[in-house]
N, C-alpha and C positions, 0 to 999 in steps of 0.2 A: 166359754166366752174366751175369745183370743186376746192377745196382748194388745193388738191394735184397737180393740173395743175398750179394753180396761183403762187405757191411758186417758182418753177423753173423760171418762167417768170420773176418774180420779182428780182430773183438773177441775171439772164442774164441782166436785165435792169440795176441793180445797177452796175454790172461789167463794161459794156460798158459807163455808165455814168461816172465812175471814169476815165476811159481812155480819155473820152472826155473832162473832166476838166483839165487833164494833157495837152491834145493837145492845148486847149485854153489858158492855162497859158504860154506854150512854144511859142505860136503864138504871144503873145504881144511883144516878143523881136523883131521880124521880123517887126511887125507894127510900133513899135518905130523907128526903123532904117529907115523904109519907110517914116514916118514924118520927121525925122531929116535930111534925104538925099534927100527929096522930089522925091522919087521913083515913076514914073507914073504907075507901075503895080497896077492893082485893088487889093483892100484889100482882097477881097474873095478869090483870088488865094492863098494867104498865109494861111488864115484859112482852105481852102479846102485841101491844101497839108499837113498841120499838122494833120488834121483829118484823111486823108488816111494813113498817116504814123503811128499814134497811133492805129487806128483800125487794121492795119496789125499786130502791136505788140500784140493787144488783141487776134487776131486769132492765132498767133503763140505762145503766152505764154503758153498755155497748153503743148506744145511740150518742153518748158523749164522746166516747172514743173515735167513732167514725166522724163526728164533726171536727175533732181534734186533728185527725188525719187529712180530712178534705180541706179544712181551712186552718193550717198551722199558723201560729203567731210567728211571723218572720220580722227581721229587722226593718226590711224596706216598706212593709205594709202593715205594721203592728197596730196603728191607730184604728184602722178599718177593722182588723181582725178582732182586736179587744172589743170594739162596739158590737160586733156580731156575736161574739160569745157572751157578752152581757145580756144581749136580747135573748139568746138561746137559753142561758141560766135562769131567766125569769119564766120563760115558757116551760122549761124543765121543772121549776118549783112549783108552778101552778098545776100542771098535769100530775105531777107526784101527789100534791095535796088533794086534788079531786078524787083520784082514785083512792088514796088512803082514807078520806073521808067516807066514801062509799062503802069501803069494807067495814071500817069501824062502826059506823052507824047500823049497818046490817047485822053486825055481830052484838050489838047492844052494849059495847064497852063504855065505861064512864057514864052510867045512867043518871047520876046526880048532876053532872055538868053539861053533858051533851044530850041527854034526854032521848037518844036513839034517833035524832033528827039529822038528816044530811046537811041541811043548810047551816044548822047551829054548828054541827061538828066542822063544816068546812070553815065557817067564820072563826072559830076557836083556833084551828089548825093554822089558818093564814096568820094569825097573830103569833102563834108560838113556834111554827116551823117554817115560814117563808125564808127568813133570812139564813137559817140553817141549811136549807136546800141550796140556796145560792152558793154557800161555802162548799157543799158537797159537790156540786157542779165543778167549781174551780179547783177543789182538791183532786178530783179524779183527772181533770185537764192537766194539772201540775204534775201528778204522778207519771201521766203519759209522756209529758214533755221531758221529764227527768229520765225515764228509760230510753226515749228517742235519742236524747243527747249523749247518753252513755253509749248506746249502740253506734251512733255516729262516730264517737271518740275512739271506740274499738275498731271500727271500720277504717278510720283514718290511721290508726296505729298499723293494722294489717296491711294497708295500702303502702304505708311508708316502709314497712318491713319488706314487702314484696319488692318495692322500688330498690330498696338497699340490696336485697338479694340479687336482683337483676343487675345492678351496677356492679357488685362483686363478681358476678358471673361473666359480665362484659369484660371487667378488668382481667379476670383470669384468662378468658379467651384472647384478649389483647396480648398479654404476656406470652401465651402459648404461640400465638401468631409471630410474635416477635422473635421468639426462640426458634420457631420452624424456619422463618426467614434466614436467620442467621446460619442454621444448619444447611439450608439450601444453598446459601452463598458459599459456605465452607466446602461442601462436597464437590461442586464443580471446580473450585480452585484446586483442591487435591487431584481430581480427575485430569484436569487440563495439564498439570505439571507431569503426571505420569505419562500421559499421552505424548507429551513433548519428548520426554525421555525416550519413549519407544520410537518416536519418529527419528531421533538421533541415530538410534541403533540401526534402523532401516536404512538411513542415508550413509551409514558406515558399513553397509552390506553385512551386518551381523543378524542375519535372519533367525538363526536358532535362538539367540538371546532375546530377540523381539518376540518371537512366538512364546517363549517361556514367560516373559513379563505380561503378555496378553492373558496367558492362561491364569497366572496368579492374580492379575487384575480382576478377572472375571470371578475368580473365588472370593476375593476380598469384597468385590461389590455385592455378590450374592448374600454374603453374610451380613454385610452392613444394611442392605434393603430389608432384611428380615426385621431389623429394630429401627426402620426409619422413623417411626412414630414415637419412639421412646426417647425422652430426654435424658434419662439416667439409666445406667447398666451397671452390673457388678465389675469390680476392678479386674477379675480374672478375664472376663469377656473383653474388656477393653485392651488388656495386654495381648489377647490373642489376635484381635484386629491389628495391633501394632506389629505383632510378629509376622502376619501376612503382609502388611505394607512393607516391612523391612526385607522380607524375602523377595519383594519386587526389586528393591533397591540393591540387593546382594547381586541380583542378576546383572545389574547396571554397573556396579563397581567391582564385582567379583571379589578377589582377595583383599581389595583395599578396605572393605567394611567389615569390622568385627562387632559383635553385639553381645551385651552382657545384661541380662534382666534378672534382678533379684528382688523379691517382694516378700515381705513378712507374711507367712500363711495366714496370720490373724486379719490381714488386711484385704484378702482376696475377695471377700464378700461385701466390701464396702461400695457404697453408691458413688459413681464418678459420672461426669457429663458424657454422654455418647459421642464418640469421635472427638473427644476433648484432648487426648494425648497425641493423636496423629498429627495435627499441625506442629505441635512443639517438637515431636520427633523428626518431622519433615524439615523444620528450621535447623535442627542440629545437623542433619545430613547434608543440606544445602550449604550452610555457612560454616560447618565444621569440617566434615569429611570432603565436601566438594571443593574447598579452597586449599587443599594440600595434596601434593603428589604422592606421598607416602601412605602407608595403611593408617587408617583411623579407627576409632572405637567409640561406640555409643553405649553408654551405660544407663540403665533405667532401674531405679529403686523406689520402693514404697515402704513406709513404716508409719506406725501409729504413735502419736505423741499426745498423751491424755485424750482429749476429745477431738483431736485434729488429725486428719490423714495427710501426710506429707508425701509427695511424689516428686523425685528428682530426675531430670533428664540432662545428661552431661556428655559433652564431646571433648575431644583432645585437639580441636583445631586451633586456629590462630587466636580465638578469643574476640572480644569486642574492645575497641578503644574506650578509654574512660568516658569520653563525651558521647559515645554511643550507648552507653548502658541506660540512660534516661530517655533515649530517643528511638531504642530498638522497637521497630513496629513492623507492619506487614499485615495483609488481610487475615492470614491464620491467627496470629497472636491476638490482633485487634478483636476478631470475632470471638475468640476464646475468652478474653477479658469481659466482653459485652455479655457473653452467655454466663459467665460466673456471676456477673452483677445481677442478672435477671433471676438466676436459679438460688443464689445464696446471699445476695446483697453484700454487706461489709465482712460476712464471715468467711469469705474465701478470697484468696489473693494469688497473684501470679508475679514472681520476681525473677529477673534476669541478673546474673552476675558472672564475673569472670572467676574460673576455679583456681585454686592456689597452684596446682601442678600444670596449669595451662588449660586453654580451652574455656567453653563458657558452660554455665550450669543454670538450668531453669527450674525453680521450685515451685510447684503448684500445691497450695494449702486448701483443704476443703474441710467443712464440719464432717466428722465421722459419723456415719449411720449405716446400718446394714441394708442391702438391696436384695430382694427376692430373686432367686435363680430363675432363669427362663429355660424353655426347652431347647433353645438354639445352640446351647453349649455342645450338645451331641453333634449338631451340624458342624460346629466349628471343628470339632475333633475329627471329623470325617475329612473335612477339607485339609486339615493339617497332615493327615495320613496320606491324602492324595498327593500333597505337595512333596512329601517324603518319597513317595514313589517315584515322582518325576524326578527328583534329585538322584 
């Protein structure tokens, strides 16, 4: 016998066992009365009659359940439905008693009172069991209503949970779309600025420098596109992007641009926004190095302070006037602030100040957490070697 066959048999056995327990419980009342009144009727007559009655209820109960499903008591039509079920309960009680009387009379139970006669047995059972059968009908109907209400409640909970999950997924997709829109706005901004610089070199008839910038721009774009869908990358990879970008600017400024990158080795695996440093460094080059005729220096440092990653980008240019510290804007910095808000909320910040020794310093503070390394590190190293060969 397979498990598929055993399962229905176990269910039927449990079903009839439940009705058996009810029959034996109800039978105790008659057995108590028999003892108290010294009734000579054999005890097994009471047990048998109750078992017959309850098993008939078990056989007829599916009809009650079908009526409950077909004509559920609803708020809008409850009067008609209650009247219908009252009529059905009367029919159920009478049908039950007719069958019960036929079986009891044929078995010769209670010979003293019922005398083995069907009509006498039916008359007595109508007096003793009619109202009980009505209650049995409504009890079965009530249990079905309780289970149906519970299942509807569970279904509403599951539906609400699904809606909540869908809303959460939509919110996540919206945030992701906003972040992607900011990245797409940021990358063309960087690209246009670099192409404008190449155009200047071309107009100045500096062909070799323009070709060098195009080659390095190609290297940088190839690396950036490999992580175009990533919102965060390890700091070591972001610094390599920055180095590739600064190598482009070094072609433009030549000996006027010096670079100093120092990062605590413990911070190199920290997660940072993809292409988050580039607009800050670009700002330092444009407003720091680009506004002075002498050589300038860009310093980039990273350190961990408790649970915070602090990245500083400093230039030794003219700095910002006091009134400009609170209004320093631009598409690059504005997008960086917006991305920080979307990714980290109030746990991240971007501050612009004038350095004590001159120039401006931008401090990027992020919650520290490790980011998994990706395979593109090897690609970046290859591009760095190619750039070294070109130089």
